[in-house]
matplotlib code that plots the C-alpha trace (Angstrom):
import matplotlib.pyplot as plt

x = [12.6, 11.1, 7.4, 7.9, 10.9, 9.8, 10.2, 7.7, 8.7, 6.2, 6.2, 5.3, 3.8, 6.2, 9.3, 9.9, 10.2, 10.6, 11.0, 10.0, 10.5, 7.5, 8.4, 5.3, 5.2, 3.0, 3.0, 6.0, 6.9, 6.0, 8.4, 10.1, 11.9, 11.8, 15.5, 18.9, 22.4, 24.4, 26.8, 24.0, 22.4, 24.8, 22.8, 21.5, 19.1, 17.5, 17.2, 15.5, 13.1, 12.0, 11.7, 9.5, 7.2, 6.7, 6.0, 3.3, 1.8, 1.9, 0.1, -2.5, -3.1, -2.8, -5.9, -6.8, -4.7, -4.9, -2.3, -1.4, 1.2, 3.1, 5.0, 7.7, 9.0, 12.2, 14.2, 17.9, 20.8, 24.0, 25.5, 22.5, 21.4, 18.0, 18.0, 14.5, 12.7, 10.7, 9.0, 5.5, 4.0, 1.1, -0.8, -2.9, -5.1, -3.9, -5.7, -4.0, -6.1, -4.8, -7.4, -7.7, -5.3, -1.8, -1.2, 1.9, 2.9, 0.5, 0.8, -2.4, -3.4, -3.0, -5.2, -4.0, -6.4, -5.2, -7.4, -5.7, -6.1, -3.9, -1.6, 1.1, -0.9, -4.3, -7.3, -7.1, -8.7, -9.7, -6.6, -4.4, -4.3, -2.6, 0.5, 3.4, 5.3, 2.5, 2.3, -0.1, -1.9, 0.5, 0.8, 3.0, 5.1, 8.6, 9.5, 7.6, 11.0, 11.2, 8.2, 9.2, 7.9, 9.9, 13.3, 14.6, 14.3, 17.1, 20.6, 21.0, 24.3, 25.4, 26.8, 27.7, 26.3, 26.3, 26.0, 23.3, 22.2, 19.2, 20.9, 22.3, 21.4, 21.9, 22.5, 21.7, 22.6, 20.4, 20.4, 17.5, 18.0, 15.1, 15.8, 12.8, 13.7, 12.9, 9.3, 8.6, 4.9, 3.7, 0.2, -0.4, 2.5, 3.6, 5.8, 6.5, 9.9, 10.2, 13.8, 13.7, 17.1, 18.8, 18.4, 20.5, 20.3, 20.6, 18.1, 18.6, 17.0, 16.8, 19.1, 16.6, 13.3, 14.5, 12.0, 13.1, 14.3, 15.6, 15.7, 17.9, 17.9, 19.6, 19.7, 22.7, 24.3, 22.6, 19.8, 19.1, 15.7, 14.4, 12.1, 9.1, 9.6, 6.8, 8.5, 11.9, 12.7, 14.8, 18.4, 17.6, 18.7, 16.4, 16.8, 17.1, 19.5, 18.6, 21.9, 20.9, 17.9, 18.2, 15.8, 15.9, 12.9, 13.0, 10.6, 9.3, 7.1, 3.5, 1.1, -2.5, -5.4, -8.3, -6.5, -3.4, -0.2, 2.8, 3.7, 6.8, 5.6, 7.3, 8.2, 9.8, 10.9, 13.6, 14.2, 16.8, 17.0, 19.2, 17.9, 20.0, 18.2, 15.0, 13.1, 13.7, 17.1, 17.7, 14.8, 14.3, 11.0, 10.5, 7.5, 6.7, 3.9, 2.1, -1.2, -1.5, -4.8, -7.0, -9.7, -12.7, -15.2, -17.1, -20.9, -23.6, -27.4, -29.6, -32.9, -35.9, -37.8, -40.4, -44.0, -45.4]
y = [34.5, 33.0, 33.3, 31.3, 29.1, 27.0, 23.3, 20.6, 17.2, 14.3, 11.0, 7.9, 5.0, 4.1, 6.4, 7.3, 11.0, 13.1, 16.8, 19.2, 22.9, 25.0, 26.9, 26.7, 30.2, 31.4, 35.2, 37.5, 41.0, 42.6, 45.2, 46.1, 49.1, 50.9, 50.4, 49.5, 50.4, 47.7, 47.7, 47.2, 49.6, 52.4, 53.0, 49.8, 51.5, 53.6, 50.5, 48.5, 51.3, 51.4, 47.6, 47.8, 50.4, 48.4, 45.2, 47.0, 48.1, 44.6, 43.2, 45.9, 44.9, 41.1, 39.1, 35.6, 33.1, 29.3, 26.9, 23.2, 22.0, 18.8, 17.4, 14.7, 13.4, 11.4, 9.5, 10.0, 7.6, 8.4, 9.8, 12.3, 10.6, 9.3, 5.6, 5.8, 4.2, 5.5, 8.3, 9.8, 11.8, 14.3, 16.7, 19.5, 22.3, 25.2, 28.5, 31.6, 34.6, 37.8, 39.5, 43.2, 45.9, 46.5, 49.6, 51.0, 48.8, 46.1, 43.0, 41.5, 38.1, 35.2, 32.1, 28.9, 26.2, 22.9, 20.2, 16.8, 15.6, 12.5, 10.3, 8.3, 8.7, 7.6, 9.4, 10.0, 7.6, 7.9, 8.1, 9.5, 13.0, 14.3, 12.3, 12.8, 15.2, 16.4, 20.2, 21.9, 25.3, 28.0, 31.8, 32.0, 35.1, 34.2, 37.8, 39.5, 40.4, 43.0, 44.9, 48.2, 47.1, 43.8, 44.8, 45.8, 42.1, 41.2, 42.3, 42.9, 43.2, 43.5, 40.2, 41.3, 41.5, 39.1, 40.0, 38.0, 37.8, 40.1, 42.5, 41.9, 40.2, 41.9, 39.6, 40.5, 38.4, 38.4, 37.0, 36.9, 39.1, 37.7, 37.1, 35.0, 31.6, 28.4, 27.2, 23.4, 22.3, 18.8, 17.9, 14.2, 12.5, 15.8, 18.5, 22.0, 23.6, 27.3, 28.6, 32.4, 34.0, 30.9, 31.5, 33.2, 33.3, 35.1, 36.8, 37.3, 40.3, 41.4, 44.4, 46.4, 45.7, 44.2, 41.3, 38.4, 35.4, 33.2, 32.9, 30.6, 30.0, 27.7, 26.9, 28.4, 25.7, 22.6, 22.4, 19.6, 19.0, 16.3, 13.5, 12.6, 9.4, 7.5, 8.1, 6.8, 3.1, 1.0, 2.0, 5.0, 8.5, 10.6, 13.6, 14.5, 16.9, 19.1, 19.0, 20.7, 22.4, 24.4, 25.5, 27.1, 28.9, 29.7, 32.3, 33.0, 35.7, 34.7, 36.8, 37.4, 39.1, 41.2, 43.2, 42.5, 42.3, 40.1, 38.7, 36.9, 33.7, 30.5, 27.9, 25.4, 24.8, 22.2, 21.5, 19.2, 18.2, 16.0, 15.0, 12.8, 10.1, 10.4, 7.7, 9.6, 11.2, 12.5, 13.8, 15.9, 17.7, 18.9, 21.2, 22.5, 25.0, 25.3, 26.4, 29.7, 31.4, 33.9, 32.7, 35.1, 35.5, 38.5, 38.2, 40.5, 40.9, 40.6, 42.5, 40.4, 42.4, 39.7, 40.5, 38.4]
z = [15.7, 18.8, 17.7, 14.6, 15.0, 17.9, 17.8, 18.5, 19.8, 19.5, 21.4, 19.4, 21.2, 24.0, 24.4, 20.7, 20.3, 17.2, 16.6, 13.9, 13.3, 12.9, 9.9, 7.9, 6.1, 3.3, 3.2, 2.9, 1.9, -1.4, -2.9, 0.3, -1.1, -4.4, -5.1, -3.6, -4.7, -6.5, -3.6, -1.0, 1.4, 2.4, 5.6, 7.2, 9.6, 6.8, 4.6, 7.4, 8.1, 4.4, 4.4, 7.5, 6.0, 2.8, 4.8, 6.7, 3.5, 2.1, 5.1, 4.7, 1.0, 1.4, 0.6, 1.4, -0.4, -1.1, -2.4, -2.5, 0.0, -0.5, 2.5, 2.7, 6.0, 5.7, 8.3, 7.7, 8.4, 10.3, 7.1, 7.0, 3.7, 3.0, 1.8, 0.2, 3.0, 6.1, 4.3, 4.9, 2.1, 2.6, 0.4, 1.8, 0.5, 2.5, 3.1, 4.6, 5.6, 7.2, 9.5, 9.6, 8.2, 9.4, 11.6, 13.1, 16.1, 15.3, 13.0, 11.4, 12.7, 10.4, 10.2, 8.6, 7.7, 6.3, 4.7, 4.2, 0.6, 0.5, 2.7, 0.9, -2.4, -1.1, 0.3, 4.0, 6.4, 10.0, 12.2, 9.5, 10.9, 12.8, 12.5, 14.9, 12.6, 10.3, 9.8, 12.1, 11.8, 12.7, 12.1, 8.9, 9.8, 8.9, 8.0, 10.8, 12.2, 9.5, 10.8, 12.5, 15.9, 15.8, 14.3, 17.7, 18.8, 16.3, 15.5, 11.7, 9.9, 6.2, 4.9, 1.4, -2.1, -5.1, -8.8, -10.6, -14.3, -13.5, -11.1, -7.6, -4.3, -0.9, 2.1, 5.7, 8.7, 11.8, 15.3, 17.7, 20.8, 22.9, 26.5, 27.5, 29.0, 27.1, 27.2, 27.3, 27.2, 27.1, 25.7, 25.8, 24.0, 22.3, 23.7, 22.3, 23.0, 22.3, 22.3, 22.1, 21.5, 20.2, 16.5, 13.8, 10.0, 6.8, 4.5, 0.8, -0.9, -4.5, -4.9, -6.9, -5.1, -1.8, -2.3, -0.2, -2.3, 0.5, 4.3, 6.2, 10.0, 12.4, 16.1, 18.0, 20.1, 21.6, 24.0, 26.6, 28.3, 30.5, 29.3, 31.5, 33.4, 31.7, 28.3, 29.4, 28.6, 31.0, 30.5, 28.2, 28.8, 31.0, 28.7, 25.0, 23.3, 20.3, 18.5, 15.2, 13.6, 10.4, 7.7, 4.3, 2.7, -1.0, -2.5, -6.0, -7.6, -7.9, -10.1, -9.2, -10.9, -9.6, -8.5, -10.5, -8.4, -7.9, -4.5, -3.3, -1.7, -0.5, -3.1, -0.7, 2.8, 3.8, 7.5, 8.9, 12.6, 14.7, 18.2, 20.4, 22.4, 20.5, 18.5, 15.2, 15.7, 12.2, 10.1, 7.0, 6.2, 2.7, 2.0, -1.5, -2.4, -5.7, -7.3, -5.5, -5.9, -4.1, -1.8, -2.5, 0.3, -1.0, -1.1, -2.6, -2.1, -5.1, -4.9, -5.8, -8.5, -9.4, -8.3, -5.6]

ax = plt.figure().add_subplot(projection="3d")
ax.plot(x, y, z, "-o")
ax.set_aspect("equal")
plt.show()
């Protein structure tokens, strides 16, 4: 998923470098198909076509949505465990708006606006934002790969079915088929690394409705890239190696009124990354989303009937 799962590395003062996975995602599919057999889809291509059609319909109906986003950035030890120190806590008010209606071959544009509410439990002060690894506005399209015009960029395969108390869950594996070369862009002390074609993962869907309940993705293999000379300390490596980046997104049903409907929206995102020869070699980012509500922008003109 090259458009979404790019990574951003940020240089701290001096040669300290950190990385984060841009996986902020707030809008996903709603009732992708009307039903699925308990043993999973018998025809994968037909199943994916129906999913794509329903995702397009969802994008066309989606209205502006707001929520509260809580973020924890944790530095991990060699054992990949967090010792309770070196944590940054952020709370945002987050608004997501889809512009226009979905049409065949075209995905609506998404705008994400974040307003920082607190940093480590206190009101924000000048200089608090943006931090090196703080979330930044991105288009939240984690499941855009299921749209008809993007499915060809991925290889899908059935990964099985699990029985649940309420029905069944269908699992699909996917792998990005993009052929574009990596893109590395520095801006000041920050560098963005886009790695198209280097991701694979699994999506979990409700067996009856095909609503997405979970999406996992991970980097395939390691990736080396050079570090600019002015960021390299004496005796340090002139390059960094992205050893591991993986994320897991969990979804839940959220009910809205006016109009009444239920949407599957992210509940949490957990990202773990391991970057050799960086200032923060092992990091975990935990994002949780709550208090979803619609952001109403309608206005009306009231005629003045009072005599003048």
